[in-house]
C-alpha positions as CSV (number, residue, x, y, z in Angstrom):
1,M,-59.8,-196.3,39.7
2,G,-62.5,-198.4,41.3
3,D,-65.3,-197.0,43.5
4,K,-63.8,-198.7,46.6
5,T,-60.4,-197.0,46.0
6,K,-62.1,-193.6,45.5
7,L,-64.0,-194.0,48.8
8,S,-60.8,-194.9,50.6
9,I,-59.0,-191.8,49.3
10,L,-62.0,-189.6,50.2
11,F,-62.1,-191.1,53.7
12,L,-58.3,-190.4,54.2
13,L,-58.7,-186.8,53.0
14,L,-61.5,-186.3,55.5
15,L,-59.3,-187.6,58.3
16,L,-56.4,-185.3,57.3
17,S,-58.4,-182.1,56.6
18,P,-58.9,-181.1,60.3
19,N,-55.2,-181.4,60.9
20,L,-54.4,-179.3,57.8
21,L,-56.9,-176.6,58.9
22,A,-55.5,-176.6,62.4
23,Q,-52.0,-176.1,61.1
24,D,-53.1,-173.0,59.2
25,W,-55.1,-171.5,62.2
26,K,-53.4,-168.7,64.1
27,V,-54.5,-168.4,67.7
28,D,-54.9,-164.8,69.0
29,P,-52.3,-164.2,71.8
30,S,-53.4,-163.2,75.3
31,W,-50.5,-160.7,75.5
32,L,-48.1,-159.0,73.2
33,H,-44.5,-157.8,73.6
34,R,-42.7,-155.0,71.7
35,Y,-39.2,-153.7,72.1
36,V,-39.9,-150.1,71.1
37,P,-36.4,-148.9,70.0
38,S,-36.4,-151.6,67.4
39,L,-39.8,-150.7,65.8
40,A,-40.0,-149.0,62.5
41,T,-41.5,-145.5,62.1
42,E,-43.8,-144.3,59.4
43,N,-44.7,-140.8,58.1
44,S,-47.7,-139.3,59.7
45,G,-49.9,-137.3,57.4
46,S,-48.5,-135.4,54.4
47,T,-45.1,-134.5,56.0
48,S,-42.1,-136.7,56.8
49,A,-41.3,-134.2,59.6
50,C,-44.0,-135.9,61.7
51,R,-43.4,-139.6,62.1
52,Y,-45.4,-142.2,64.0
53,K,-44.1,-145.5,65.5
54,P,-47.0,-147.9,66.1
55,I,-46.5,-150.0,69.2
56,F,-50.0,-151.5,69.7
57,G,-53.3,-151.0,67.9
58,E,-53.5,-148.9,64.7
59,G,-50.5,-149.6,62.4
60,D,-49.5,-152.8,64.3
61,S,-49.7,-156.2,62.6
62,E,-51.8,-157.7,65.5
63,N,-54.2,-154.8,66.0
64,R,-57.2,-157.1,65.4
65,I,-57.1,-158.4,69.0
66,M,-57.5,-154.9,70.5
67,L,-60.9,-154.3,72.0
68,S,-60.8,-150.8,73.5
69,V,-57.3,-149.7,72.5
70,A,-57.3,-147.8,69.2
71,R,-53.6,-146.8,69.2
72,F,-50.6,-146.8,71.4
73,G,-47.5,-145.4,69.8
74,E,-44.7,-142.8,69.7
75,A,-44.8,-139.7,67.6
76,T,-41.7,-137.8,66.7
77,V,-42.0,-134.2,65.4
78,E,-38.9,-132.7,63.9
79,P,-37.9,-129.1,64.8
80,H,-40.2,-126.4,63.5
81,A,-42.7,-129.0,62.2
82,K,-46.4,-129.8,62.9
83,C,-48.4,-133.0,62.8
84,G,-51.8,-133.1,61.0
85,N,-55.0,-132.4,62.8
86,A,-56.9,-135.4,64.3
87,L,-60.6,-135.5,65.3
88,F,-62.4,-138.6,66.6
89,N,-66.1,-138.7,67.4
90,R,-66.0,-141.8,69.6
91,E,-62.4,-142.0,70.8
92,E,-60.5,-140.3,73.5
93,E,-56.7,-139.8,73.6
94,I,-53.9,-139.1,76.0
95,Y,-50.7,-137.3,75.1
96,F,-47.6,-137.8,77.2
97,I,-44.4,-135.9,76.2
98,L,-41.4,-138.2,76.4
99,G,-38.9,-135.6,75.4
100,G,-38.6,-132.1,74.1
101,N,-41.0,-129.1,74.1
102,G,-44.0,-128.5,71.9
103,T,-47.3,-126.9,71.4
104,L,-50.7,-128.6,71.8
105,H,-53.4,-127.4,69.3
106,Y,-56.8,-127.9,71.0
107,G,-59.6,-126.6,68.8
108,D,-58.5,-123.1,67.8
109,Q,-56.3,-122.6,70.9
110,T,-52.7,-123.5,71.6
111,Y,-51.0,-124.6,74.8
112,A,-47.3,-125.1,75.7
113,M,-46.2,-128.7,76.6
114,R,-42.9,-129.8,77.9
115,T,-41.1,-133.1,78.8
116,K,-43.2,-135.2,81.2
117,D,-46.4,-133.2,80.6
118,F,-49.6,-135.2,79.9
119,T,-53.1,-134.2,78.9
120,Y,-56.5,-135.7,78.1
121,L,-58.1,-135.1,74.7
122,P,-61.9,-135.8,74.6
123,P,-63.9,-136.9,71.5
124,S,-65.1,-134.3,69.0
125,V,-62.2,-131.9,69.5
126,K,-59.8,-131.2,66.7
127,H,-56.3,-131.5,68.0
128,S,-52.6,-131.9,67.0
129,I,-49.1,-131.2,68.2
130,S,-46.3,-129.0,66.8
131,N,-42.7,-128.3,67.6
132,S,-41.3,-124.8,67.5
133,S,-38.0,-125.7,69.2
134,D,-34.7,-126.6,67.7
135,Q,-34.8,-130.2,69.1
136,P,-37.0,-133.1,68.1
137,L,-40.2,-133.6,70.1
138,R,-41.3,-137.2,71.2
139,A,-44.8,-137.9,72.4
140,L,-46.6,-141.0,73.5
141,I,-50.0,-141.1,71.8
142,M,-52.7,-143.3,73.3
143,G,-56.2,-143.6,71.9
144,F,-59.2,-145.6,73.2
145,K,-62.6,-146.4,71.6
146,I,-65.7,-145.4,73.4
147,P,-68.6,-147.9,73.1
148,T,-71.9,-146.7,71.6
149,S,-73.6,-147.5,74.9
150,V,-71.7,-144.7,76.6
151,S,-73.2,-141.2,76.4
152,I,-70.7,-138.5,75.5
153,G,-71.0,-135.0,77.0
154,M,-69.7,-131.7,75.9
155,P,-65.9,-131.5,75.5
156,L,-63.8,-129.5,77.9
157,P,-63.4,-125.8,76.8
158,K,-59.7,-126.2,77.4
159,P,-57.4,-129.1,78.2
160,K,-55.8,-129.9,81.6
161,I,-52.1,-130.2,81.3
162,V,-50.2,-131.7,84.2
163,N,-46.5,-132.5,84.6
164,L,-45.5,-135.9,86.0
165,D,-43.1,-134.3,88.5
166,D,-46.0,-132.4,90.1
167,V,-48.0,-135.5,90.9
168,K,-47.4,-136.9,94.4
169,E,-46.3,-140.5,94.9
170,Q,-48.6,-142.7,97.0
171,T,-49.2,-146.3,97.9
172,V,-52.4,-147.9,96.7
173,E,-54.6,-150.1,98.9
174,G,-54.2,-153.8,98.1
175,H,-50.7,-153.3,96.6
176,P,-47.3,-153.8,98.2
177,A,-45.6,-150.8,99.8
178,S,-42.5,-151.7,97.7
179,V,-44.1,-149.9,94.8
180,V,-45.5,-146.3,94.9
181,Y,-47.8,-144.8,92.3
182,K,-48.5,-141.5,90.6
183,L,-52.2,-141.6,89.6
184,L,-52.2,-139.5,86.5
185,L,-55.6,-139.8,84.8
186,G,-58.8,-141.7,85.4
187,P,-62.6,-141.8,84.8
188,R,-65.0,-138.8,85.0
189,S,-66.5,-140.3,88.1
190,G,-63.2,-140.4,89.9
191,K,-61.6,-138.0,92.3
192,R,-58.2,-139.5,93.0
193,D,-56.2,-138.8,89.8
194,A,-54.5,-135.6,88.6
195,I,-57.0,-135.6,85.7
196,D,-60.4,-137.3,86.0
197,D,-62.2,-136.8,82.7
198,A,-62.1,-140.1,80.8
199,Y,-64.9,-142.3,79.5
200,V,-62.9,-145.5,78.9
201,V,-59.6,-145.0,80.5
202,V,-59.8,-146.6,84.0
203,S,-56.3,-145.6,85.1
204,F,-53.2,-144.0,83.6
205,F,-50.4,-144.3,86.1
206,W,-46.7,-144.3,86.9
207,M,-45.1,-147.0,89.0
208,D,-41.9,-146.5,91.0
209,F,-40.4,-149.8,92.2
210,A,-38.0,-150.1,95.1
211,P,-35.3,-152.8,95.0
212,G,-37.1,-156.1,95.2
213,G,-40.4,-154.2,94.7
214,T,-43.4,-156.1,93.3
215,N,-46.7,-155.4,91.6
216,F,-48.4,-158.6,92.5
217,P,-49.6,-160.7,89.6
218,H,-53.3,-160.1,89.0
219,H,-55.8,-159.9,86.1
220,H,-58.7,-157.6,85.1
221,E,-61.9,-159.2,83.8
222,T,-63.1,-156.1,82.0
223,A,-60.0,-154.2,81.1
224,E,-57.0,-154.2,78.7
225,E,-53.7,-153.0,80.1
226,I,-50.4,-151.8,78.7
227,Y,-47.1,-151.6,80.6
228,F,-44.2,-149.5,79.1
229,V,-40.9,-149.9,81.0
230,R,-39.2,-146.5,81.1
231,D,-36.0,-147.5,83.1
232,G,-34.6,-150.4,85.2
233,E,-34.8,-154.1,84.7
234,G,-36.9,-156.9,86.1
235,E,-39.4,-159.6,85.2
236,I,-42.8,-158.9,83.6
237,V,-45.5,-161.4,84.5
238,A,-47.6,-162.1,81.3
239,G,-50.0,-165.0,81.4
240,G,-49.2,-168.4,82.8
241,G,-50.0,-172.0,82.7
242,M,-53.0,-174.1,83.7
243,D,-51.1,-175.1,86.9
244,G,-51.4,-171.5,88.2
245,I,-47.7,-170.8,87.7
246,E,-47.2,-167.2,86.4
247,G,-45.3,-166.6,83.2
248,R,-42.2,-164.5,83.9
249,H,-40.3,-162.7,81.1
250,P,-37.2,-160.5,81.3
251,A,-38.0,-156.9,81.0
252,K,-35.8,-153.8,80.4
253,A,-36.2,-150.1,79.5
254,G,-38.0,-149.8,76.1
255,D,-40.1,-153.0,76.5
256,A,-43.8,-152.6,76.1
257,Y,-46.4,-155.2,77.0
258,Y,-50.1,-155.4,76.1
259,F,-52.5,-157.6,78.1
260,R,-55.9,-158.8,77.0
261,P,-58.8,-159.0,79.6
262,N,-58.2,-161.9,82.1
263,C,-54.5,-162.2,81.2
264,T,-52.3,-162.3,84.3
265,V,-50.1,-159.2,84.6
266,G,-47.5,-158.1,87.1
267,F,-43.8,-157.0,87.6
268,Y,-40.9,-158.1,89.8
269,N,-38.0,-155.6,90.2
270,Q,-34.5,-156.8,90.7
271,N,-33.7,-157.5,94.3
272,K,-30.3,-155.8,94.7
273,P,-29.2,-152.5,96.2
274,G,-30.0,-149.4,94.1
275,A,-32.1,-151.4,91.6
276,K,-34.9,-148.9,90.8
277,A,-37.4,-149.4,88.0
278,H,-40.2,-147.2,86.6
279,I,-43.2,-148.3,84.4
280,L,-45.8,-146.1,82.7
281,A,-49.1,-148.0,82.5
282,V,-52.6,-147.5,81.2
283,R,-55.7,-149.6,81.7
284,S,-58.9,-149.2,79.6
285,W,-62.4,-150.5,80.2
286,V,-63.8,-153.3,78.1
287,P,-67.5,-154.1,78.7
288,L,-68.6,-157.7,79.2
289,P,-70.4,-159.1,76.2
290,K,-74.2,-159.2,76.5
291,E,-75.8,-162.6,77.0
292,E,-78.1,-163.7,74.3
293,D,-81.7,-164.3,75.1
């Protein structure tokens, strides 16, 4: 093979190589969708009586794109069983009981929890959940990473446990009156939520949509957000095109959506008589990257 032929082949390979690399490159999505009932569960700890279904974050195949979300998943504890203890030095967690009755282990103390109860678990406190009843217990487990720039204080001596039904519904300034909110949990500097003790969680809230109700499409520059549709049907807004047209996607009970910072998010309920919809949502703070000198 002559030198001229070798150079021609080399030149052709150089032209093709960027295309080959581009085909192998996977772009990180700006939002994720999971239909929770179809997800697989895995044993949690040393016992099969405590199972965990990863939805986003830890255990999910695309957890690399999470910035502040450590885990968002569903734990199932079989009757008369207990999950292993957890302790995180720079993470905070929220437990929300989806169904059943159980016991929260907080340090060396125990507290009863029932369906629709939620609680905040600060860093550096050993905690777990058990089920002493004859029915399975299902709990939503949410964990969030606390940046090293944030100073962590002493943990609460005992947890605050609140039931969703005991939180009043209210409209929120800047949002349509066709959706009312229950403000469940927020930052330590806040005073509007049922529990205000978090470092990273900006807002954990419940949305109740009237027929035709809308959570206007919007985005958060310094926050990740997760929507978990509990009942009803409508359209989730997730991202959109360069022309400013929002991306609408059918949504039903069991759908969960994760949104990266700056991703457009919103919801449109069905506009017909009696069409109610409820969404459980959480938003967590992501600090802006520091500019290099």
